[in-house]
C-alpha positions in Angstrom: -11.1 -1.0 6.1 -11.7 -5.0 5.4 -15.7 -4.6 5.9 -16.0 -2.2 2.9 -16.6 -3.0 -0.3 -16.4 -0.5 -3.2 -18.8 -1.2 -5.4 -19.7 0.6 -9.1 -22.8 0.1 -9.8 -25.3 2.8 -12.1 -21.7 4.8 -13.4 -21.2 6.1 -9.4 -18.5 4.3 -7.1 -20.2 3.0 -3.6 -18.5 2.4 -0.1 -20.7 0.2 1.4 -20.9 -1.9 4.8 -20.9 -5.6 5.0 -21.1 -5.9 8.3 -22.6 -3.3 9.7 -23.4 -3.2 13.6 -26.6 -3.2 15.0 -30.0 -3.8 12.4 -30.2 -1.4 10.8 -28.0 -1.3 7.6 -26.7 1.8 6.9 -26.6 3.9 3.0 -24.1 3.4 1.0 -20.9 6.4 0.2 -20.9 7.3 -3.0 -17.4 8.8 -4.3 -16.5 10.4 -6.5 -12.8 9.2 -8.9 -10.7 11.1 -7.2 -12.0 9.4 -4.0 -12.2 6.3 -5.0 -8.5 6.1 -6.1 -7.9 7.5 -2.4 -9.7 4.6 -0.9 -7.9 1.4 -3.4 -4.3 3.3 -2.1 -5.6 3.9 1.9 -6.6 0.2 1.3 -3.3 -0.3 -0.2 -1.6 0.7 3.2 -0.6 3.6 2.0 -0.3 7.1 3.9 -1.4 10.2 3.0 2.5 11.0 2.2 2.5 8.5 -0.5 -1.0 9.1 -1.9 0.0 13.4 -2.6 2.6 12.9 -3.6 0.8 10.0 -6.4 -1.3 13.0 -7.1 1.0 15.6 -7.2 3.9 13.7 -9.1 6.7 16.2 -8.6 4.1 19.5 -8.4 6.3 20.2 -5.1 4.2 23.3 -4.7 0.8 21.4 -4.7 1.3 18.1 -2.2 0.5 19.6 0.7 -2.8 21.2 -0.6 -2.8 18.0 -1.9 -2.5 16.1 1.2 -4.8 18.3 3.1 -7.5 17.7 0.8 -7.0 13.8 1.5 -6.9 14.6 5.0 -10.5 16.3 4.6 -11.4 13.5 2.5 -10.6 11.2 5.5 -12.6 13.2 8.0 -15.1 13.4 6.0 -15.3 9.2 5.9 -14.5 9.4 9.9 -17.7 11.4 10.5 -19.8 8.6 8.2 -19.1 6.3 10.8 -16.2 4.8 8.3 -13.0 3.3 10.2 -9.8 4.0 8.0 
């Protein structure tokens, strides 16, 4: 994850590859505020379970759904060739 840089420009968060392979520089990926917070927690080494617990804030009924959403976000990152 170290090769990616999170930037804030024009009111939007962008995830940029700072060390692209080959001569083609990939387009930065736009992240919303929630995705940005998840990215920061993943960078800090938190597991999906821990992140879901933070977002659910004691509402155990939503924890599994939130964890599923986080895993879907990670899948989207991988589909965009972003290594986690």
